[in-house]
N, C-alpha and C positions, 0 to 999 in steps of 0.2 A: 112630963115624961113623954107626952105625945111629940112635943117640940124637939126633945132631945133625940128621940127615935128617928124623926124625919132627918135631922141634922146628920146622924150617924149613916143613915141610908144615902143621903146626898154625897157624903164623903166616900162611901164605898162605891157609889156610881162613878164618881170622878176617878178613883183608883182604877176601876174596871175599864173605863173608856181610855185613860192614859195607857194602860197595859195593852189594850186592844190596839191603839194606834202604834205603839212600840213593836208590837207583833207584826202588824201590817207592814211597817217600815222595814222591819227584818226580812219579811217574806219577799218584798220588792227587791231589797238588796241581794238577797240570795238568787233571785230570778235573773238578775242582770248578769251578763256574761262579759268578761274582758278579753279582748282579742289582741295579741301582740304579733307583729310581723317584723322579725330581725333580719336585716340584710347587711351583707358586707360585699362591697365592690372593690377589689384590688385596683389601685391605679386611679381611683376617683378621688379628686381633691376636695378640700373644704367647699361646700356648696349646699344647695337644697335638693331634696328628692321628693317626688310626689307620688301619692297613691291614686291611681285613676280608677274610676267606676264607669261602667258601660251603661249608657242609655241608647238603645238601638245599637248602631255601629259607632257611635261617637264616644269619645272619652271625656270624662269631666273630673276635675280635681275633687277627690274625697277627703284627702288629708295631706299634710305637709311635714316633712321631717328635716332636721338639720344633720348634714353629713359630717362626721367627725374626721379628724386628720388621717385616720387609718382606713377611711372609706366605709365605715359602719354607720348605720342609722336604724331607727326603729319607729314603727307606727303603733300606737296603742289607741284602741277604741272600744266603746261599750256597745254591746248588741249590734254587731255589724250585719247587715243583710248578707246572707250567703250568695255566692256567685263568682263570676270571673272578675278579677280586678287586674290592674297593670302597674308594675313598678316602672317609674319614669325618672331616671336621674337627669340632672341638668348637665348635658353634654352635647357637643356638636361633632358630627351630625346627629340628629335626633335618634335615639335608640330606646327601646323599652322591651319588657317581657311580661307576659301574662302569668298570673297565678290564680289558683283556686282558693277561696276562702271558705272553709267548711270545718276548720279546726281552730281551736282557741290559741294555739301557739305554733307559729311557723318560723323556721330558721333556715336561712340559705346563704350561700356565698357564690360569687363569681368574679370574673376579672375582665378588664378592658382588653381589647376593644370589643370582642364578640361575646356579648352578655349571655346569649342563649346556649351557645356551644360550651361555654365554660361553666355553666350553672351547675351547682352541686346543692342538692336538697339535704340539709342536715336534720331537719325534723318536719315531717308532714308527709303522712302516707298517701294522701290524695295527690299531692304534687310530685311526689316520686314517681307514681304510676303515670301521671300526666306527662312528665318530661321524658320518661322512657318511651312513651308513645311518640312524642314529638321528635325524638332522636331517631326512632325507627323510621318515621315518615321521611326524615331528612336523608337517612342513609339510602333508602330505596329511591328516592328522587335523584340522588347522586349517581346511583347505579343505572337509572333509567334514562337520564339525560343524554349520555353519549350514544345510547342504542336508537334513540329517536333521531339523533343527528345522522347516524349511519343509515337509518331507514330513509331519511330525506334524499341522501346522496344516491342510494340504491334506486329510489323512484325516478330521480332525474336521469340516471343512466339506464333506465328501463330494466334493471335487474330484478325481475319480479320474484324469482326463486329466493333471492336474498331477502327481499322485502317481506315475503311470507315467513321466513325463518325469524327475522327480527321482530315481526309482529307477535309471534309466539312467545318470544322472550318478554316482550312488553306486557303481554297478557298474563304471563306467569308472575311477574312482579306485582302487577295490580291485584291479582288474586291473592297473593301473599299478604298484602296490605289489607284487603277485605277481610281475610280470615283473622288477621290479628285484631282488627276492629271489632269483629263480631265475638271474638273470645273474650275481650276486655268487657264489651257491653254485657255479655252473658254472665261472666265470673264476678264482675263488680256492679251488678244491676242495682244494688242498693246504695251505691255511692254516687256522689255528684260527677266524678270523673267518668263513671261507667255510663251515666245517662248522657253526658255531654258527647262522649264518643259515639254512642249509639245514635244520636241525633244527626251525625254526619254520615251515617250509613243509609244509602238508598234502600227503598223497600224491594222485596223480592216479588216479581210479578209471577203468579201461578201459571201452570201449564194451561195453554188455550184449549177450551172444550172443543171436541171433535166437530160438533154440529155448529160451531161459531163460523159464520161466513166472513164477517168483517174482523179480522184478528187485530188490525191496527187500532180500530175504534175501541175494541175491547181492552187492549193494553192501555190506551190513553185514558179511558174512563176509570179503569182499575187504579192507575197511577194517581189520577186526580183525587178520587174518593178515599184512597188509602195512604196518601202522601204523608200524613202526620202520625202514622202508625209507630214510627220509631222515636217519636217525641212525646215525652211524658208531659202533657199540657196541664196537668194538675200539680206539677212541681215548679213553683214560681221561680226558683233559683235559676232556671235555665234562661229566664227572660233577661238576666243580668249577663249577657254574652253577645258578641258580635255575630257568633254562629247562629243564634236564633234569629237575628235580624237578616242574615244572608239567606237563611232558609225561607223566610217570608218573601224576600225579594224574588227568589227563584220561583216560588210557588205562584204568587199573584201577579208577577210581571212576565213570566215565561211559560209555565206549565199550563195555567188556566187560559183558555181562548180570551183574547182581549176584546170581549163584548161587554158593555157596561152591565147589562142585567145579569150576565153570567158571573161577572166578577163580584157584584153585590150580593148575589145569592151565596157565594162561597165565604165572603167576608162575614156575613151573619152567622153562618154555621160555625166558622172558626172562632169568632169572638165570643159566641155563647158558651164555648168550652173553657174560656179563660176566667181566672179569678178577678172579680171586679176590683179595680184600682191596684192591682198587682203589678209586679214588674213586667210580666208578659203582656198584660193588658196595655201598660204605658208604652212599651216599645211598639206594640202592635198599632196603637192609635197614632203615635207619632209618624210611623211608617205609612199606614193606610190613608191617613188624612191628606197626605200631600204627594205621595208617589205617582198616582195617575194624573194628578193635576199637572205635573211637570211634563207629561208626555204630549206629543202633538197628534195623538190618535183621536179620531172623531168621537165626540160624545163623552169622553172620560171625566169631564167636569161633573157629571151625574154621580160619580163615585165619591168625589170630593164633597158634594152637598149631602149625599146619603150618610157618609160617616159622620159629618158634622152635625146633621140633624138628629141622627139616632144614637150617637155616642158621646157628643160633647156639649152641644147647646142645650140639651135636655138635662144637664147636671150630672151625667153618669161619670164623667172623667173628673173626679173631685180634686185631682192634683193640679189641674190647669188653672192659672190664675184668672181672676175675673176680667182684667184688662185685656188679657189675651182672647179670652171668649168673646168679649165685646167687639174687638177688631175682626175675629173670625166671623162673627154674626153679620157684620157690615158687608164683608166680602160674599158670604153665602147668600144674603138677601138680594145682592145684585145678580148673582148668577141664576138663582132658582127660577126666575120667570122666563128665562131664555134656554132652558134645557131641552134637549130633543124630546119630542112628545108633548111639550106644552103649546098652548096657543100663543102665538107671537103677540106681544103687546101692541096694541093698535097705534098707529101714527097717523096724524092728520097734519100735513105740511104743505107749503106753497110751492107751485112750480116756478119756473124761471121768470114769469111775469110779475110775481108777487101779488097776483090777484086771485088766481084760481087755487083752491085748496083741495087736495086729493087725499082720501082716506085709504090706508092700506087695506082695511077690511072690506072695501067696496070694489076692489080689484077683482074682476070675474075671470077666473082662470083656474085650470086644474092644478097648475104648478106656478108659483110666483118666487122669483128670485129677489130676495130683500138684501140689497148690498149697500154698505156704507163705504164712501171713498172720498178722497181729497185730492184736488188738482194740483197741490204742492207736493204730493207723495209720489216719489220716483217709482215705486212698486205699482202703485195704482195706474201711473201713466202707461205702464207695460201690460197690466193685467186687464184693465177695463176694455181696451180695444179687442182683446181676445174674447172677453164675454160678448161684445158687440158682434164679432164674427160668428160665434156660436148662436147668438140670438137670431141673426139673419138666416143662418143655415136651418135652424129649427122652423122658422116661419116659412122658408121657401121649400124645404124638402120633406118636412114631416107634418103629420096631423096632430102633433102634440100641442095641447092647450097650455101655452107658456107665456108668462108676462115678467117684466122686470120693474121693480120699484126701487129706483136708485136714489140714495140720499147723500147729497153733497155736504161734506162736514167742514168746508172752508169758512173761516171767519168773514172774509170778503168774497162776494159772489162773482165778481168780474171775471176772474180767471176760470171759474167754474162754467159760466155761460159760454165763454170762448171755447173751452175744451169740448163742450157738448156740440157746438156747431162744427168744430174742425173734425170731430170724429163721427158726426152724424148719429148721435145717440137718440134714435127715435123711439125710445121707450119712455117710461114715466120717470121724469127727473124732478125731484123735490129737494128743498133745503129750507133752512130758516134764514132770516135776513136781519139786518141791524135793527129795525124798528121793532121786531118781535123780541130781540134781546133787551132793547131799551124799555119797552112797555108790554111785557107779556100778559098783564092782567087785562088789558084793553081787548086783545084778541080772544082771550078766554071768555070775557064777559060777552063779547059779540057771538060766542059760540062758534067761532071759525076753527079753533083748535082746543087742545087740552094740555094740562100741565105736563103729563107724561110725554106728549109729543114735543113740546118745547125743550124738555129735559131728556131728549132721546139719548144723548151721549151718556148720561147716567143710567137711563132705563135699559140700554143695551150694552152698558159697560164698554163704551168705545175708547180704547186707549191706543190702538193701532188701526191702520187701514191698509188694504181693503179688509173688510169682514163681511162674509156672506151667509145667508140662511136661505134654505130652500123650503117653501111652505107648500102645503096641499091646498085644496080648494076651500077648506074651512080655516086656513091660516095657521094650521098646526105645523110645528117645526119638524121636518123630516130629517134633515142633515145640516150640519154646520161645519165650520173649519175646513173648507175645501177651497180649491183653485178652479180655474176655468176648465182645465184638462180633466180633473176628476168629475166635475159637474157633467161634462160631455159624455162620460162613461156611465155615470150613475143614472142620469135623467131618463134615457131610453129604457133602462131596466125598470124603473118605477112606473113609467108610462105603460109599459107592456104589462106589468102586474095589475095596474088599474083596469086595463081592458079585460084581464081574466076574471077579476072580481065582478065586473058588470055582466 
């Protein structure tokens, strides 16, 4: 009986588990949502059409559909992330139109060649509102364009009365657009389309307090600190749009003063408001990791390193593949030691005699120009004499404590020595030479130099020349990425600042 009871209980348990499993499968099936996007483009021949998805400002293929003979096609997907997508037919010249995916069934039709102007939304409340808005913008742009041209002609003919009249008309059109945007943002605040349109509206700056002396600074600070007021940073759908990317580009590249520490501060404030590993975060990391690295502004590589260290290399960006992270780490590890504010990696290299070894950290000077140059480099041949002229001028006419530690990067040193003599480069000239390259361990064992010194091209990531660093008396990097003219302007200011501190 006992055995029989256990057997029955086991059977009941199996039935219960199977029932539970089927229930869970059913719940999963119910939870999944199917999305269909039906499109018909009159005049489109048999071909393929693509559904694009936004990552930052870039479009990537999300789905592909076969176009039927009547120009119709359909995309069907399960559990599509909501946001802005783009319909991309295979036509020349390239043409596409954006749609909002926030509803399960979207139906639309249009015809060649103007896909946007001819677009009719058959089913989708969000997209009806969206394209009513787009058509409104287009109509007002059409109205405004000839007025702008008339204003230009009036300015050229110095007809300022007409200019004033035309500017009033332009302002009136702009205000009507703004009022329309605000109305949709307010009336449709719970919809994706309302939030997207609100994101494009600039914030209102309140009336300046009467006791505020510097109104411009007040306006700028208010604008910086409240820039994202019209963007719902908790709604990750907005991250799947080019508009979100454009807003970041404007804020971080134009609105915020381009000072590395200031930009980094606002990056951290901004990213801490975003959903980890969400679409907004993905778009933001993609943009912020590389945007400032591409600029030629001094010291912006610090932003690249900061974003990499604090949001990618530490595992926070789970969507980035391991091989990409490994490549990024290699680049960042090269940059990190030579950021502004770091102590410059020491170098011990031989002078032109290949006998005397001179260490960078032994150079006694309030300011040291560390410069890497190549006698085969055309730009170096123009720039190094300018540095020489500046060096002579500082030595002759000022009391600035200044020295130059110039590293020749040529493989062969004959041309390097010749250029030094021709230009009378009477500063510290050092380089490696063939024997060092052939037998580096010998010189390291003899303690004449170090592995970092021999590998200075890698240590300082020398891939172009000339490259200069201005160091203080402790060999801390003060500035980098400058030319001789910029150094001539900056050095006296830094020297004067040094005097005030003393």
